[in-house]
C-alpha positions as CSV (number, residue, x, y, z in Angstrom):
1,M,37.8,54.0,0.4
2,A,38.6,56.4,3.2
3,G,34.9,57.2,3.8
4,H,35.4,61.0,3.9
5,L,31.6,61.5,3.9
6,A,30.6,58.6,6.0
7,G,27.1,59.1,7.4
8,R,26.6,62.5,5.6
9,N,23.5,63.4,3.7
10,I,24.3,65.2,0.4
11,A,22.2,66.6,-2.4
12,V,23.7,66.9,-5.9
13,T,21.8,68.8,-8.6
14,G,22.6,67.9,-12.2
15,G,23.4,64.5,-10.8
16,G,22.3,62.5,-13.8
17,N,25.1,63.5,-16.2
18,G,28.7,64.6,-16.4
19,I,30.3,66.2,-13.4
20,G,27.1,65.9,-11.3
21,R,26.9,62.2,-12.0
22,A,30.5,61.7,-11.1
23,T,30.1,63.7,-7.9
24,A,27.0,61.8,-6.8
25,L,28.7,58.4,-7.4
26,L,31.9,59.5,-5.5
27,C,29.9,61.0,-2.6
28,A,28.1,57.6,-2.3
29,A,31.4,55.7,-2.6
30,E,32.8,57.9,0.2
31,G,29.9,56.9,2.5
32,A,27.3,59.6,1.9
33,N,23.5,59.1,1.4
34,V,22.8,61.0,-1.8
35,V,19.8,62.8,-3.2
36,V,20.4,62.7,-7.0
37,A,18.5,65.7,-8.4
38,D,18.2,66.0,-12.2
39,Y,15.5,66.7,-14.7
40,G,17.5,65.0,-17.5
41,V,17.1,67.8,-20.0
42,T,19.0,68.3,-23.3
43,L,21.8,70.7,-23.3
44,D,19.5,73.6,-24.1
45,G,17.0,72.7,-21.4
46,R,14.4,70.8,-23.5
47,D,12.8,67.3,-23.2
48,P,12.8,66.7,-19.4
49,S,13.0,63.2,-18.1
50,S,13.7,61.6,-14.7
51,D,15.5,58.6,-16.3
52,V,19.0,59.9,-15.8
53,A,18.6,60.5,-12.0
54,D,16.9,57.1,-11.7
55,G,19.8,55.5,-13.5
56,V,22.5,57.0,-11.2
57,V,20.4,56.0,-8.1
58,A,20.4,52.4,-9.5
59,E,24.2,52.5,-9.9
60,I,24.6,53.7,-6.3
61,R,22.3,51.1,-4.9
62,A,23.9,48.3,-6.9
63,A,27.2,49.3,-5.3
64,G,25.7,49.0,-1.9
65,G,25.0,52.7,-1.3
66,T,21.9,54.7,-0.5
67,A,20.4,57.2,-2.9
68,I,17.0,58.8,-3.8
69,A,16.2,60.5,-7.1
70,V,14.3,63.8,-7.4
71,A,13.3,65.1,-10.8
72,G,12.4,68.7,-11.4
73,D,13.6,72.2,-12.5
74,V,16.1,73.5,-9.9
75,G,15.1,77.0,-10.9
76,D,11.8,76.4,-9.3
77,M,11.9,77.2,-5.6
78,V,9.4,74.4,-4.8
79,V,11.8,71.9,-6.4
80,G,14.8,73.2,-4.5
81,Q,12.8,72.8,-1.2
82,R,11.7,69.3,-2.2
83,I,15.3,68.2,-2.8
84,I,16.3,69.3,0.7
85,D,13.1,68.0,2.3
86,T,13.8,64.6,0.7
87,A,17.1,64.3,2.5
88,V,15.8,65.5,5.8
89,E,12.6,63.4,5.8
90,N,14.6,60.2,4.9
91,W,17.8,60.7,6.8
92,G,17.2,63.4,9.4
93,S,19.5,66.1,8.1
94,I,21.2,67.8,5.1
95,D,25.0,68.1,5.4
96,G,26.0,69.3,2.0
97,V,24.7,70.4,-1.4
98,V,26.5,70.5,-4.7
99,C,24.9,72.6,-7.4
100,V,26.0,71.4,-10.8
101,A,22.8,71.7,-12.9
102,G,23.0,74.0,-15.8
103,I,22.1,74.7,-19.5
104,V,23.5,76.8,-22.3
105,R,22.0,79.0,-24.9
106,E,24.9,80.2,-27.0
107,R,24.4,83.5,-28.8
108,M,26.3,86.8,-29.4
109,L,25.0,89.5,-27.0
110,F,23.5,91.6,-29.8
111,N,21.5,88.6,-31.1
112,M,20.5,87.2,-27.7
113,G,16.8,86.9,-26.9
114,E,15.2,87.7,-23.6
115,D,14.2,84.0,-23.1
116,E,17.7,82.8,-23.9
117,F,19.1,85.1,-21.2
118,D,16.4,84.4,-18.6
119,D,16.4,80.6,-19.0
120,V,20.2,80.3,-18.4
121,V,20.2,82.7,-15.5
122,R,17.2,80.9,-14.0
123,V,18.7,77.4,-14.1
124,H,22.3,78.4,-13.0
125,L,21.8,81.2,-10.6
126,R,18.3,80.7,-9.3
127,G,19.1,77.0,-9.2
128,H,21.9,77.7,-6.8
129,F,19.7,80.1,-4.8
130,S,16.9,77.5,-4.5
131,L,19.2,74.9,-3.0
132,Y,21.3,77.3,-0.9
133,R,18.2,78.9,0.7
134,A,16.4,75.6,1.5
135,A,19.6,73.9,2.8
136,S,20.9,76.8,4.9
137,A,17.6,77.1,6.7
138,V,18.1,73.6,8.0
139,M,21.9,73.7,8.4
140,R,21.9,76.8,10.6
141,K,19.9,74.8,13.2
142,Q,22.1,71.8,13.1
143,E,25.0,71.5,15.5
144,T,27.1,70.2,12.6
145,G,26.4,73.1,10.2
146,G,26.9,72.1,6.6
147,S,28.7,72.8,3.3
148,L,27.5,74.6,0.1
149,V,29.4,73.8,-3.1
150,G,28.6,76.0,-6.1
151,F,29.7,75.5,-9.6
152,T,30.9,78.5,-11.5
153,S,33.2,78.8,-14.5
154,G,36.2,80.7,-15.6
155,A,33.7,82.3,-18.0
156,F,32.4,84.4,-15.1
157,V,35.2,86.8,-16.0
158,A,33.8,87.2,-19.6
159,S,32.5,85.2,-22.5
160,T,32.4,86.0,-26.2
161,A,29.2,84.2,-27.1
162,Q,27.7,83.3,-23.8
163,A,27.0,86.5,-22.0
164,N,24.0,84.9,-20.3
165,Y,26.1,82.0,-19.0
166,S,28.9,84.4,-17.9
167,A,26.4,86.6,-16.0
168,A,24.9,83.6,-14.3
169,K,28.2,82.2,-13.3
170,G,29.4,85.6,-12.0
171,G,26.2,85.7,-10.0
172,V,27.0,82.2,-8.6
173,V,30.3,83.5,-7.3
174,S,28.8,86.5,-5.6
175,L,25.9,84.4,-4.2
176,T,28.4,81.9,-2.8
177,R,30.6,84.5,-1.3
178,S,27.6,86.1,0.3
179,A,26.5,82.8,1.7
180,A,30.0,82.3,3.1
181,F,30.0,85.7,4.7
182,A,26.5,85.4,6.2
183,L,26.5,81.8,7.3
184,R,30.0,81.3,8.8
185,R,28.7,81.9,12.3
186,Y,26.3,78.9,11.9
187,G,29.1,76.5,10.9
188,I,28.3,76.6,7.2
189,N,31.0,77.0,4.7
190,A,30.5,77.9,1.0
191,N,32.9,77.6,-1.9
192,C,32.9,77.5,-5.7
193,I,34.5,75.1,-8.2
194,A,35.3,76.4,-11.7
195,P,35.7,73.1,-13.5
196,V,37.4,72.6,-16.9
197,A,36.1,69.3,-18.0
198,M,35.1,67.5,-21.2
199,T,31.4,67.5,-20.8
200,R,28.4,68.2,-23.0
201,M,28.9,71.9,-22.4
202,A,32.5,71.7,-23.5
203,D,31.8,69.9,-26.8
204,N,31.3,73.1,-28.8
205,V,34.3,75.0,-27.5
206,P,36.2,76.0,-30.7
207,F,39.7,75.8,-29.2
208,E,41.9,73.4,-27.3
209,M,41.8,73.6,-23.6
210,E,43.3,71.9,-20.6
211,A,40.6,69.6,-19.4
212,G,39.9,66.4,-17.6
213,G,36.9,64.1,-17.5
214,P,34.0,64.6,-15.1
215,E,35.4,62.0,-12.7
216,A,38.5,64.2,-12.3
217,I,36.5,67.1,-10.9
218,A,34.4,65.1,-8.3
219,P,37.3,64.6,-5.8
220,L,37.5,68.3,-5.2
221,A,33.8,68.6,-4.5
222,V,34.0,65.7,-2.0
223,Y,36.9,67.4,-0.3
224,L,35.0,70.7,0.1
225,L,32.1,68.7,1.6
226,S,34.3,66.9,4.1
227,D,35.6,67.7,7.6
228,A,39.0,68.3,6.1
229,A,37.7,71.5,4.5
230,R,35.5,72.8,7.3
231,H,37.8,75.8,7.7
232,I,37.7,76.7,4.0
233,T,35.1,79.2,2.9
234,A,34.5,81.9,0.2
235,Q,37.0,80.4,-2.2
236,I,36.9,79.7,-6.0
237,Y,39.0,76.8,-7.1
238,T,39.7,76.0,-10.8
239,C,40.0,72.3,-11.3
240,T,41.1,70.6,-14.5
241,G,41.7,67.3,-12.8
242,R,45.5,67.3,-12.9
243,R,45.6,70.9,-11.8
244,I,43.8,72.8,-9.0
245,S,44.3,76.6,-8.6
246,V,42.8,79.2,-6.3
247,W,41.4,82.6,-7.5
248,N,42.3,85.9,-5.9
249,Q,39.8,87.8,-3.8
250,P,38.5,91.1,-5.3
251,V,39.9,94.2,-3.7
252,E,40.4,97.8,-4.6
253,I,44.1,98.4,-5.5
254,R,44.5,102.1,-6.2
255,D,42.5,105.3,-5.5
256,M,42.6,109.0,-5.8
257,V,40.9,111.7,-3.6
258,A,39.3,114.9,-4.7
259,A,41.4,118.0,-3.8
260,D,38.4,119.7,-2.2
261,G,37.4,116.7,-0.3
262,V,34.0,116.7,-1.8
263,S,33.9,115.5,-5.4
264,F,35.7,115.6,-8.8
265,T,34.8,117.6,-11.8
266,V,35.0,116.0,-15.2
267,D,38.0,118.0,-16.1
268,E,39.8,116.8,-12.9
269,I,39.1,113.2,-13.8
270,V,40.3,113.7,-17.3
271,R,43.5,115.2,-16.0
272,D,44.2,112.9,-13.0
273,L,42.7,109.5,-13.5
274,P,45.0,108.1,-16.2
275,D,48.2,108.7,-14.3
276,T,46.9,108.4,-10.7
277,I,44.9,105.1,-10.8
278,G,44.9,104.2,-14.5
279,H,43.1,101.0,-15.4
280,E,43.6,97.3,-15.2
281,E,44.2,95.2,-18.3
282,M,41.9,92.3,-18.9
283,P,44.1,89.2,-19.5
284,M,41.3,87.5,-21.4
285,F,41.8,90.0,-24.3
286,A,45.3,88.7,-24.9
287,D,44.1,85.1,-24.4
288,L,41.3,85.6,-26.9
289,E,43.7,86.9,-29.5
290,R,46.0,83.9,-28.9
291,R,43.2,81.5,-29.3
292,M,41.8,83.2,-32.5
293,K,45.3,83.1,-34.0
294,E,45.6,79.4,-33.2
295,M,42.2,78.7,-34.8
296,E,43.2,80.5,-37.9
297,E,46.5,78.7,-38.1
298,R,44.8,75.4,-37.6
299,K,42.3,76.2,-40.4
300,A,45.1,77.2,-42.7
301,S,47.0,74.0,-41.9
302,D,43.9,71.8,-42.5
303,A,43.2,73.6,-45.8
304,A,46.8,73.1,-47.0
305,A,46.6,69.4,-46.1
306,E,43.4,68.8,-48.2
307,P,44.0,67.5,-51.7
308,A,43.1,69.9,-54.5
309,D,39.9,69.3,-56.5
310,G,40.3,66.3,-58.8
311,A,43.4,65.2,-57.0
312,G,43.6,62.0,-55.0
313,S,44.5,58.3,-55.6
314,Q,43.4,56.6,-58.8
315,A,42.1,53.1,-58.7
């Protein structure tokens, strides 16, 4: 191993399963001391247990690494502070955080309950805030600064049946960009990974997608924590394992100005907006239509391949 994180102190939320587990193990293999933070809940946030975090810590220690488990809900500010305090009290500093913890509550927007929305936003978005806040308060006083790595999703653009998840992941992007903007002068960089991986959260996706295993995502997280990426901040990287891509930065692209220099009337907007600035197409509409067509074709193919009632081999 190259030891890209030798001597670093890293906290990983959601570190007991999937991408979080793979990231915690690789951070340790690359020389880091790791706080493995996970409540070990089911996919929808129920049945908490510390067993998964303890298990990953045992793996790291068995391989000769150093790790400590912290169990708790990352949406709780006290837990976020405890995770960072654990690193500082045991090893003297916190050099990086990776926020992977999340849950899903899938429901169409018009059927979604208030709790289903709040719970997902709390774990994903507030979970990032609790770690970012506690870590940055320490990092800004360190000569070495630090690194914040958030986990968003391509679903931050839009989602058919997970508006809560999409909203939370969009918030993670804006929170991480804000952290990058505000904390750069303290030597702190902040970036997002939008993984496409076969995890528990991907099991119910009703269409084929380009995806790798959790272990294929972890190397990018380690890179963003390392000295090699200290100059990189405010970026979103999609990672499928075999493919990494960078997202564009949001900017205004066209405008129009009121003729009187004050404001538009409704009639002026109706007349001028379509031809002057128009609108931007949403690529996901076409992508959704393609996926729905593929699903229908697959269903039709599967139905055609099934034997008719009463048909089949005879003994």
